[in-house]
C-alpha positions in Angstrom: -17.5 16.5 9.6 -15.8 13.5 8.0 -12.1 13.6 7.4 -10.3 10.4 6.6 -7.5 11.7 4.4 -3.8 11.0 5.1 -3.3 14.6 6.1 -6.1 14.3 8.7 -4.7 11.1 10.1 -1.2 12.7 10.3 -2.6 15.7 12.1 -4.3 13.4 14.6 -1.1 11.5 15.3 0.9 14.7 15.6 -1.5 16.0 18.2 -0.9 12.9 20.4 1.7 12.7 23.1 4.7 10.4 22.6 3.2 8.0 25.2 -0.2 8.0 23.4 1.5 7.3 20.0 3.5 4.5 21.5 0.3 3.0 22.9 -1.4 3.3 19.6 1.5 1.5 17.9 1.2 -1.4 20.4 -2.6 -1.5 19.7 -2.0 -1.6 15.9 0.6 -4.4 16.3 -1.9 -6.3 18.5 -4.6 -5.9 15.8 -2.1 -7.0 13.1 -1.4 -10.2 15.0 -5.0 -11.1 15.5 -6.2 -14.1 13.3 -9.2 -12.1 12.1 -6.9 -9.8 10.3 -4.9 -10.3 7.1 -2.1 -8.0 6.3 -3.5 -5.3 8.5 -6.9 -5.6 6.9 -10.0 -7.0 8.5 -10.7 -10.4 7.0 -14.2 -11.1 5.7 -16.8 -11.5 8.5 -18.3 -14.9 9.2 -21.7 -15.9 10.3 -22.4 -14.3 13.7 -19.3 -12.1 13.6 -19.3 -8.4 12.6 -16.2 -6.9 11.1 -17.3 -3.7 12.7 -16.8 -5.0 16.2 -14.3 -3.5 18.6 -12.1 -0.5 18.2 -10.5 -1.3 14.8 -12.6 1.2 13.0 -11.5 3.9 15.4 -8.1 3.8 13.7 -9.8 6.0 11.0 -13.0 7.3 12.7 -13.9 8.7 16.0 -16.9 7.3 17.8 -18.8 10.6 17.0 -18.0 10.1 13.3 -19.2 6.5 13.3 -22.4 7.6 15.0 -22.8 10.3 12.5 -22.4 7.8 9.6 -24.7 5.3 11.2 -27.4 7.8 11.9 -27.3 9.5 8.4 -27.2 6.3 6.4 -29.9 4.6 8.4 -32.1 7.8 8.1 -31.4 7.7 4.3 -32.5 4.1 4.0 -35.7 4.8 5.9 -36.5 8.0 3.9 -36.0 6.1 0.6 -38.2 3.2 1.7 -35.3 0.8 1.1 -35.8 -2.9 1.5 -32.6 -5.0 1.5 -29.1 -5.1 2.8 -26.3 -2.5 2.8 -22.6 -3.1 3.7 -19.9 -0.4 3.6 -16.2 -0.7 4.2 -13.5 1.9 4.4 -9.8 1.1 4.1 -10.8 -2.6 4.2 -12.8 -2.5 7.4 -16.6 -2.7 7.6 -18.0 0.5 9.2 -21.7 0.0 8.4 -24.0 -2.9 7.8 -27.8 -2.9 7.9 -30.7 -5.2 7.0 -34.0 -3.5 6.4 -37.3 -5.0 5.6 -38.4 -8.4 4.3 -36.8 -11.2 2.2 -40.3 -12.6 1.7 -43.3 -10.2 2.0 -45.8 -13.0 1.7 -44.5 -14.6 4.9 -43.1 -11.4 6.5 -39.7 -13.0 6.8 -37.2 -10.3 7.9 -33.8 -9.8 6.1 -30.5 -10.6 7.8 -27.0 -10.1 6.6 -26.8 -13.7 5.5 -29.7 -13.4 3.1 -28.9 -14.3 -0.5 -29.9 -12.1 -3.4 -30.0 -12.5 -7.1 -27.1 -10.2 -8.2 -28.4 -9.5 -11.7 -25.5 -7.9 -13.7 -23.0 -8.0 -10.8 -22.9 -11.7 -12.1 -20.9 -10.4 -15.1 -17.9 -9.7 -12.8 -17.7 -13.4 -12.0 -18.3 -14.5 -15.6 -15.5 -12.3 -16.8 -13.2 -13.5 -14.0 -13.9 -17.1 -15.0 -12.8 -16.3 -18.6 -9.7 -14.6 -17.4 -8.9 -17.6 -15.2 -9.1 -19.9 -18.2 -6.7 -17.6 -20.0 -4.3 -17.7 -17.1 -4.5 -21.5 -17.3 -3.5 -21.3 -20.9 -6.8 -22.7 -22.2 -7.8 -19.6 -24.3 -6.7 -16.2 -25.4 -9.2 -13.3 -25.1 -7.8 -11.7 -28.2 -8.7 -14.7 -30.4 -12.0 -15.2 -32.2 -14.8 -16.9 -30.4 -15.1 -19.3 -33.3 -11.7 -20.8 -32.3 -13.4 -22.2 -29.2 -17.0 -22.5 -30.3 -16.6 -23.5 -34.0 -20.3 -23.1 -34.9 -20.5 -19.6 -33.5 -21.9 -17.6 -36.5 -19.8 -14.4 -36.3 -16.2 -14.9 -37.4 -14.9 -11.4 -36.6 -16.0 -11.4 -32.9 -13.2 -12.0 -30.4 -13.6 -12.9 -26.7 -12.5 -9.4 -25.8 -15.3 -8.0 -27.8 -17.8 -10.0 -25.7 -16.1 -9.0 -22.4 -16.1 -5.3 -23.3 -19.6 -5.1 -24.9 -18.3 -4.1 -28.3 -19.4 -7.2 -30.3 -22.5 -5.7 -32.0 -24.6 -8.8 -31.1 -28.4 -8.4 -30.9 -30.4 -9.0 -27.8 -30.8 -12.7 -27.0 -33.9 -12.0 -24.9 -35.8 -10.8 -27.9 -34.8 -14.1 -29.7 -36.0 -16.2 -26.7 -39.2 -14.3 -26.4 -40.0 -14.6 -30.1 -38.7 -18.1 -31.0 -38.5 -20.2 -27.9 -41.7 -22.3 -27.8 -40.7 -25.2 -25.7 -41.9 -25.6 -22.1 -38.4 -26.4 -20.8 -36.2 -23.4 -19.9 -33.6 -22.6 -22.6 -29.9 -23.2 -21.9 -26.9 -21.2 -23.1 -26.5 -23.8 -25.8 -30.1 -23.3 -26.8 -29.4 -19.5 -27.2 -26.6 -20.4 -29.6 -29.0 -22.7 -31.6 -31.5 -19.8 -31.9 -28.8 -17.6 -33.4 -27.9 -20.4 -35.8 -31.5 -21.2 -36.7 -32.7 -17.6 -37.0 -29.6 -15.6 -38.2 -29.4 -12.0 -37.1 -27.1 -9.3 -38.5 -24.8 -7.5 -36.2 -25.8 -4.0 -35.1 -22.3 -2.8 -36.0 -18.9 -4.1 -36.9 -17.1 -5.6 -33.8 -15.1 -3.0 -32.0 -16.8 -0.1 -33.7 -18.7 1.1 -30.6 -19.8 0.2 -27.1 -23.3 -1.2 -26.7 -24.1 -3.0 -23.5 -24.8 -6.6 -24.4 -26.3 -9.4 -22.2 -26.0 -11.7 -25.2 -22.2 -11.4 -25.1 -22.1 -12.6 -21.5 -24.4 -15.6 -22.2 -21.9 -16.6 -24.9 -19.0 -16.1 -22.5 -20.7 -18.5 -20.0 -21.1 -21.0 -22.9 -17.4 -20.4 -23.7 -16.5 -21.3 -20.1 -18.4 -24.5 -20.4 -16.9 -25.5 -23.8 -13.3 -24.8 -22.8 -13.5 -26.1 -19.2 -15.7 -29.1 -19.9 -17.7 -28.2 -16.8 -21.1 -26.7 -16.2 -20.8 -23.0 -15.8 -22.1 -23.2 -12.2 -19.6 -25.8 -11.2 -16.7 -24.0 -12.8 -17.5 -20.7 -11.0 -18.0 -22.5 -7.7 -14.7 -24.4 -7.9 -12.6 -21.6 -9.3 -13.9 -18.6 -7.5 -16.4 -19.2 -4.6 -14.5 -22.1 -3.0 -11.0 -20.6 -3.0 -12.4 -17.3 -1.6 -14.6 -19.0 1.0 -17.7 -17.4 -0.4 -19.8 -20.0 1.2 -23.2 -18.4 0.5 -22.6 -17.7 -3.2 -23.7 -19.9 -6.1 -24.9 -19.8 -9.7 -28.6 -20.6 -9.6 -28.8 -23.0 -12.5 -32.5 -23.8 -12.8 -31.7 -26.8 -15.0 -30.1 -28.3 -11.9 -32.2 -26.7 -9.1 -31.1 -26.7 -5.5 -33.0 -25.6 -2.4 -31.9 -22.2 -1.3 -32.1 -21.3 2.4 -32.5 -17.8 3.6 -33.0 -16.2 0.1 -34.6 -13.0 -0.9 -37.4 -13.1 -3.5 -37.9 -10.4 -6.1 -41.0 -8.3 -5.9 -42.8 -5.5 -7.8 -45.3 -3.2 -6.2 -48.9 -2.8 -7.3 -51.6 -0.9 -5.6 -49.8 -0.9 -2.3 -49.1 -4.7 -2.5 -45.8 -6.5 -3.1 -46.2 -9.0 -6.0 -43.6 -11.8 -6.2 -41.9 -12.0 -9.6 -41.5 -15.7 -10.6 -38.7 -17.2 -12.6 -39.4 -17.5 -16.3 -37.7 -18.7 -19.5 -35.3 -15.8 -19.5 -33.8 -17.2 -16.3 -32.6 -20.2 -18.1 -29.5 -18.7 -19.7 -26.7 -17.8 -17.4 -23.6 -15.5 -17.4 -25.3 -12.2 -17.8 -27.1 -12.9 -14.5 -27.9 -15.9 -12.2 -25.3 -15.5 -9.4 -26.7 -15.4 -5.9 -24.7 -14.0 -3.1 -24.7 -12.1 0.2 -23.4 -8.7 1.3 -20.7 -10.5 3.4 -19.6 -12.7 0.5 -19.4 -9.7 -1.8 -17.2 -8.1 0.8 -15.0 -11.1 0.5 -15.0 -10.6 -3.3 -13.9 -7.0 -2.8 -11.1 -8.1 -0.4 -9.9 -10.7 -2.9 -9.8 -8.1 -5.7 -7.9 -5.7 -3.5 -5.3 -8.4 -2.8 -5.2 -9.6 -6.5 -6.2 -13.1 -5.6 -7.1 -15.7 -8.2 -5.3 -13.7 -11.0 -2.0 -11.8 -11.2 -2.2 -8.0 -10.4 -1.5 -7.1 -14.1 -4.5 -9.1 -15.2 -6.8 -7.5 -12.7 -5.4 -4.1 -13.7 -6.3 -4.8 -17.3 -9.8 -5.8 -16.3 -10.2 -2.5 -14.5 -8.8 -0.4 -17.4 -10.8 1.4 -20.1 -11.4 -0.6 -23.2 -10.5 0.7 -26.6 -12.6 0.9 -29.8 -11.2 0.4 -33.3 -10.6 4.1 -33.6 -8.6 4.0 -30.4 -11.1 6.0 -28.4 -11.7 4.8 -24.8 -14.9 3.4 -23.3 -16.0 3.4 -19.6 -15.9 -0.4 -19.4 -13.1 -2.8 -18.8 -13.4 -6.6 -18.8 -16.5 -7.2 -16.8 -16.4 -3.9 -15.0 -17.9 -0.5 -15.4 -15.6 2.4 -14.8 -16.6 5.8 -13.2 -15.2 8.7 -11.2 -16.8 10.4 -8.3 -15.2 13.8 -7.7 -11.5 12.8 -8.2 -11.9 9.2 -7.1 -11.7 6.3 -9.6 -14.5 3.7 -9.2 -14.7 0.1 -10.4 -18.2 -1.1 -10.1 -21.2 -2.9 -11.5 -24.9 -2.3 -10.9 -27.7 -4.7 -11.7 -31.5 -5.0 -12.1 -33.6 -8.1 -12.7 -37.0 -9.4 -11.6 -37.4 -7.0 -8.7 -33.7 -7.1 -7.6 -31.7 -3.9 -7.7 -28.1 -4.3 -6.8 -24.8 -2.3 -6.7 -21.2 -3.3 -6.0 -19.1 -0.2 -6.0 -15.4 -0.1 -5.2 -13.5 3.1 -4.5 -10.1 1.7 -5.4 -7.8 4.4 -4.0 -9.5 4.2 -0.6 -9.8 0.4 -0.5 -13.5 1.0 0.2 -16.7 -0.6 -1.1 -20.4 0.2 -1.0 -22.6 -2.9 -1.4 -26.4 -2.4 -1.9 -28.8 -5.3 -2.4 -32.5 -4.7 -2.7 -35.5 -6.9 -3.8 -38.6 -4.6 -4.0 -38.0 -3.3 -7.5 -37.3 0.2 -6.2 -34.5 2.2 -7.7 -31.4 2.3 -5.4 -29.6 5.2 -7.1 -30.7 7.7 -4.4 -29.4 5.4 -1.7 -26.0 4.9 -3.5 -25.5 8.6 -4.2 -26.7 9.5 -0.7 -24.1 7.1 0.8 -21.4 8.6 -1.4 -22.2 12.1 -0.2 -22.2 11.1 3.4 -18.9 9.2 3.2 -17.1 11.9 1.2 -18.8 15.0 2.6 -15.6 17.0 3.1 -13.9 15.8 0.0 -16.9 16.6 -2.2 -17.4 20.0 -0.7 -13.7 20.9 -1.3 -13.8 19.4 -4.8 -17.0 21.3 -5.8 -15.5 24.5 -4.6 -12.4 24.1 -6.8 -14.2 22.5 -9.8 -17.3 24.7 -10.0 -17.4 24.4 -13.8 -17.6 20.6 -13.6 -20.6 18.4 -12.7 -20.6 15.1 -10.8 -22.7 13.0 -13.1 -25.0 10.4 -11.6 -24.5 6.8 -12.6 -27.1 4.9 -14.5 -29.0 1.9 -13.3 -29.1 -1.0 -15.6 -31.4 -4.0 -15.8 -32.3 -7.1 -17.8 -36.0 -7.1 -18.3 -37.4 -6.5 -21.8 -39.1 -3.2 -22.7 -38.9 -1.6 -19.2 -35.5 -2.9 -18.3 -33.0 -3.7 -21.0 -29.8 -4.5 -19.1 -29.1 -6.7 -16.0 
């Protein structure tokens, strides 16, 4: 049985002899001094190095518990037909990582932990962070109207905060592109703005009246970043986020300035027992709602940076992770670029994604400094995997919680995607 609570750790320490406790203290001090650790937390793993190596994880788990976790999660992935990468950390240390299946089915190229994936809507976390960085630099205020920074923006009452929190009321840009974009070249974010100017669309509701997940808002946020910074969106995110955090395998895949991508996963759909690769199309032109490529290791770096409040002050991150408010003062389960959820009694800050065969999830259990990263590319839903991992990691806590909260139900999260008709959110 898994027990990783403070009480359990205290019980383990109490059961030790004074000599054993002293030895453990020396061991912890030794780990603290190692260059691969930062502030007592394992630093992000680098190519060829596993953060799971050595005895560091035994500070929280016995060998039997780690074997149990490894066996149960690996069995879960196989049972669900999972194809992709999984990384799990507890208390800042990686306790599980696994690559399963192929990055390219056509060439039978196996996955590895350095394989890059289209993140789909996890991209929104970086777009929002870019906007907040510009605010911290004094170049914008998220409470001001978008028109202050993009004068031709056709909706005067929409603020930047409305875009960040999906409360703007904007209609779906994908429908606009599918209906009106007739050029062979891929549309840019500027082109999306021109479509809204050329073919005016009413808002679905007054800004701030309700929550309605909007990819359009994040396309305009990426455009806002370009207008305010004077840089391409891809360049800004690279220089302001990926470079400082040493996320060396992460980038915004701007198809208007294509680069060769080594060791990448391709998105697939399944048909009659075959895997059919899903090509890029005109909806891949606009960025901000999607378009970021990354690896499980780099997303672990992202989690560590968020935990340490890097790039932005702690109060700004706290606001990003707090429930937004509507005009009537009611709360929504979305902050500034982040979905908010609870599993049993644990607050979760996360974002899922779905686009062109990629199914992704970046889920942070903030009180435990833990993260579950799931990246898949065969168009198969990953909710059973995510929820199965939660149940394995928190077996004891969930059992106790369910016994004391029998009248309550743990609601499953929702997947979200980008694709029209079948998939409406990234």
